[in-house]
N, C-alpha and C positions, 0 to 999 in steps of 0.2 A: 504494500500500500504506500503510495506516494504522499508524503506529508508536506504541507505548505507552512508559510510563516504564520498564518492566521489560525492554524490548528491549536496553538497554545491557548487561544481564547474560547475554545469550545468547552462547554460544561462537562466535566467528567461524569461518568455514569457507572453504576454498579447494578448488574442484573436489570438494566434498562431504567433504573431509577436515578434521576439527576441528583448529584451530591452538592449542589450549590447551597442548599440550606445548611448542610454541615459546615461548609466553608464559611458561611456567614456567622455561624454560632461558635466556631472554633476560637476566635479571638477572646471570647469571654473566659476561656480556660486559663489565659495568661494573667488575668487579674487576680490579685491575692484575696483570699478569704479572711474574714476577721478571726483573730486568735488572741492569745494572751500578750503577744508582743506587737499588737496593732499600733500602739503609740510609738514604741521604740524602734520599730523596723525602719531601717534607712530607705529601703525601696518604697515603702508606703508613704514615708515622709516626703520623699521626692515626688511621688505620684500626686499626693495631695497638694503640694506646692504648685505643680504644673497645672492641676485642675483649677486651683484657686486663681492663678494668674490668667488662665484662658477664660474663666468665667467672668472675671473683672473686665477683660477686653471686650467680650461679647456683649455684656449687659450694660456697658458704660453709656452707649447712646440711647438706651431704652429707658422709658419711665417706669414707675413702680408696677403698673398692670402688666407690662411686658416681662417682668421677672418671673411670672408664672411659667414661662416657656424655658426657664433655665435648665431644668432636668432633661427635657426633650432634646434641646439643642446640644447640650453637653454630651448626652448619651450617644446622639447621632455622630458627633465629631469623634468620640473615642472609638466607636465601631468602624467608621471610615478610616481613621488613622491606623488602627490595628490591622484592618483588612488590607489596606494599601501596602503597609510594610511587610506583612506576611507574604504578599504576592510577589515580592522581590526575591524570596528564597527559591533555590533550584527545585524543580519538579513540584511546584505548587500552582494552584489556580487562583486567579484574582477575580472575585465576583464583581468588583467595581469596574472592570473593563466591559461589562455587559450594559448596554444602554437601557435595556428593559428594567434592570434592577435600579439603576440610577434615576430613571424616570419614576419608578414606583416609590422612591424616597422623596423626590423633589415635588411631584405633582400634588400629593395630599397635603404636604406642609404648606406649599404655596397657596393652595386653595383654602386652607385653614386661615391663613393671614387675610385673604380677601374677604372671607365670610365674617371674620371678626370686625374688619373695617366697615362692612356693610351693616352689621348689626349695631355697632357702637356709635359710628359717626357716618351715616350714609351720605350726607351731603358733601362732606369733605372727601370721602373716598370717590364718589362720582365726579367731584370737582377736578380730580387729577386727569380725567379723560378730556375735559374741556376747560382749559385755563381761562381765567377772567380777562375780558378785553379782546377776545378773539373776533376778528372781522366776520360778519355774517356769511359771506360767500365761502369762507374757509372752514365753517363749522362741520359740514358732513365729512370732508376729507380729513380734518384733524381728529374727529371722533374715531374714524376708521383706523387711522395711523396709531393713535394712542391705545386703542383696543388691541390691535395686533401686537404692539410692543409689550403690552401687559400680558397677553396670552402666551408669548414665546419665552417668558421668563423661566418657567420650569424646564422647557426644552433646552434653553441656554445652560441652565444648571447641569442637566444630565449630560449634554454633549460636551461641555467643558471638561468635566471629570473623566468621561470616557475617552475623549480624544487625547488628553495629556497622558493618561496612564498607558493607553494603547501605543502611542508614539514612543514612549520610553521603553516599553517592553520590546517593541520591534527593533529599536536601535540597539538594545543590549543583545538581542539574538543575532542581528546582522553582524555586529562587531565581534561577538564571540565566535561565530562561524568563520569569519575571516581570520581570526587569530589561530584557530585550529587548522585551517587550510594552509596558512603560511608557516606553520611551525616547522615543517620538514623542508619546505622550499626555500624560505628566507627567514631563518631564525631571528636575525637582528630586527627585521621589520615586524616580525610577530611579537617581539618584546615591546616594541614601540606601540603597536596596536593594543596589546594587553594593558599597557599603562593608560591608554585612552579609555579602555573598557573600565578600568578601576575608577577613573575620574567620572565617567558617565554613571557608574553605579552610585557613587556618592551624590551626584546631582539628582539621580532618581529618588534617593532617600529624602532629599530636600523637597522634591516635587510631590512625593507621596504625602508628606506632612503639610505642605503648603496648600495642596488641593483640598485636603480634608478641612482645613481651617477656612479656606475661601468659600467652600460650599456652605458651611454653617454661617459664616459671616454675612453672606448675601441673603440668606434666609432671615437673619436677624434684622438686616436693613429693610427687607420687604415688610417685616413685622412692624418696624418702626413707623413706616408710612401709614399704617392702618390702626394704630392705637393712640 
């Protein structure tokens, strides 16, 4: 069977059953469980410090009613972060390279922010579609443009995360394949290419963390507009 570069993004199966759900739940196994050393554990202390810092950055632009979303947004970011990082390990599957999964995360949360805005402040939420002082001839076109720009927000969230992770995985596979192909033909060039692969892997670690943060940050900004 001939394999392609995109075969790494296909969901693994066991007896015809997709294992993507297990891939999504596996990161939770890496989180420590409470015990007698919960306070004095250095790993837990570092983890709590990172969560506190991230929570402060996410909730800073939101008013008090928006703080109810803290647990949802923070849990989503931790799940995305762990899933993205685990996907960089060899012989692993990254669920966040699937557009369907990213859209399943982005669309309900985006829709929730819109419904909250329509319930709490309908006039202000609808006012974003038609800014004050718009010339009368431009009203139909402007309403259409603003509605489309609002509707593609969840699509932009899902595509951004999928495209960045997919591009990184493809680059790593291409460069690693070139490294192995040049190992016996031109060892010196192979060493240079392997150093590039190491730098690219470090870059992908940063991209995995940044994309998880950006995904949740944009959701918090959408929430800010509607509360």
